[in-house]
C-alpha positions in Angstrom: 148.5 131.0 207.5 144.9 128.8 206.4 147.0 126.0 204.8 149.6 125.7 207.4 146.3 125.3 209.6 145.1 123.1 207.9 148.1 120.5 206.9 148.9 120.7 211.5 145.5 120.3 211.9 145.9 116.3 209.1 149.0 115.9 210.3 147.6 115.8 214.3 145.5 113.7 213.1 146.7 111.2 210.6 149.3 110.9 214.3 146.8 110.2 216.8 146.0 106.5 216.1 149.7 105.9 216.4 150.4 107.1 220.1 153.5 104.6 221.0 152.2 102.4 224.0 155.2 101.1 225.3 156.0 98.0 226.7 155.2 97.0 230.4 157.9 95.1 232.3 157.9 94.2 235.5 159.5 91.0 237.9 159.2 90.2 241.2 160.9 87.1 243.2 161.0 86.4 246.6 164.6 86.6 248.5 163.9 83.4 249.6 164.2 81.5 247.0 167.3 79.3 246.9 168.3 80.9 243.0 171.6 79.0 243.0 170.4 76.0 243.4 168.1 76.2 240.4 169.8 74.4 237.6 167.0 72.2 235.2 163.4 73.3 235.0 160.3 72.1 233.5 156.5 73.1 232.4 153.7 72.8 234.2 149.9 73.5 232.5 149.6 77.7 233.1 146.2 80.1 230.7 147.7 79.0 227.1 147.6 82.0 224.6 144.3 82.6 222.1 146.2 82.0 219.6 147.0 78.2 219.1 150.3 79.7 217.2 151.7 81.5 220.4 152.1 79.0 223.1 154.8 77.2 221.7 156.6 79.9 220.5 156.3 81.3 223.7 157.8 78.6 225.3 160.9 78.8 222.8 160.9 82.4 224.3 161.2 81.2 227.7 163.0 78.5 227.6 165.3 80.7 225.0 166.2 83.2 228.1 165.8 80.0 230.5 169.2 78.4 229.1 170.7 81.6 228.8 170.3 82.5 232.2 172.4 78.8 232.8 169.4 76.5 233.2 168.5 73.2 230.6 165.6 71.3 230.6 164.5 68.4 233.0 164.6 64.7 231.4 163.6 64.2 235.7 162.3 66.3 238.1 163.3 69.3 237.6 164.7 72.6 240.0 161.7 75.1 239.0 158.9 74.1 237.0 157.4 77.3 234.8 153.5 78.2 234.2 152.4 80.6 231.2 149.7 82.6 231.3 148.6 84.7 228.4 145.7 87.0 228.1 144.1 89.4 226.0 141.3 92.2 226.8 139.9 94.9 224.5 140.9 98.6 225.7 139.3 102.1 224.3 141.9 104.7 223.7 139.4 108.2 223.5 142.4 110.6 221.2 141.2 114.4 221.1 143.3 116.5 217.9 144.0 119.5 216.8 143.9 122.3 217.7 142.3 125.7 219.6 141.8 128.9 218.2 142.5 131.8 221.6 144.2 134.3 220.6 145.5 137.2 218.0 146.2 135.5 214.5 143.6 132.5 214.9 140.1 133.8 212.9 138.2 131.0 213.4 134.7 131.0 215.2 135.6 135.5 214.8 138.1 138.2 215.4 141.0 136.7 218.5 139.1 133.6 219.1 136.7 131.2 219.9 136.1 127.9 217.3 139.1 125.7 216.2 140.0 123.1 214.8 140.0 119.6 217.0 138.4 116.2 216.7 137.8 112.8 219.6 138.0 110.0 218.3 137.4 106.6 220.5 140.7 103.9 219.0 139.6 99.6 220.4 142.3 98.0 220.3 143.4 94.6 222.3 145.8 95.1 224.9 148.0 91.4 225.9 149.6 90.4 228.9 152.4 87.6 229.2 153.5 86.7 232.9 156.0 83.5 233.3 155.6 82.1 236.4 158.9 80.2 238.2 157.4 77.6 241.0 160.4 75.9 242.9 159.6 72.3 242.5 160.1 71.2 246.0 158.0 73.5 248.1 155.5 74.4 245.4 156.1 77.6 246.3 156.3 80.8 243.7 160.1 82.3 243.6 159.9 84.1 240.2 157.1 86.3 239.1 157.7 88.3 235.1 154.7 90.3 233.7 155.2 91.6 230.1 152.7 94.0 228.6 152.1 95.7 225.6 149.3 95.9 221.8 148.7 92.8 220.5 149.3 93.3 216.7 147.3 91.2 214.2 150.6 89.9 212.6 152.4 87.3 214.4 155.7 87.9 213.4 155.5 91.3 215.1 153.8 89.4 218.4 156.5 86.9 218.1 159.1 90.0 218.8 157.3 91.8 221.5 157.0 88.5 223.3 160.8 88.7 222.6 161.9 91.3 223.6 159.1 91.7 227.0 160.5 87.6 227.8 164.3 89.1 227.4 163.4 91.8 228.9 162.3 89.9 232.3 165.9 87.7 232.4 167.7 90.7 232.1 168.8 90.4 236.3 168.2 86.8 236.6 168.6 85.6 238.8 167.8 88.5 240.8 170.2 90.2 243.2 168.9 90.4 246.5 169.9 93.6 248.6 171.1 93.2 252.1 168.7 95.4 254.5 
């Protein structure tokens, strides 16, 4: 029994730091924006990625998604202007793992309970946010916004995959379907 409890405690400790944080993606849009008329896009300055290699990768992912939706990169004045904003901040997560010892069969700390094995650790990770804003070039108003939030890896290829996944999710239902009230 003691070996089983030790094995379970070790398994809990090993799995705790890898708790999955799901990528979150949200989209919002102006219901009055004439999405059907948007055929071309261009770029404007946003908030660049802290990683100088990240910015061109983000732009490539957004361009691929827009082209997939039938928009083309403008050589003149575009119908919409795109800005990306990238932010990163450190987050802390407190993880308690293990088990307590209450009830029959748990003999740590005395007969029928008490004690148990558990540990609490603080994990620090970087959370990245990617915002893609689409402005109507004529009105200069935001027509569409996509926001993706995920953990940042120390590996560039993993981050690129996360960016592509987030951008694909953002543009999954573009142009937006406006529900009649």
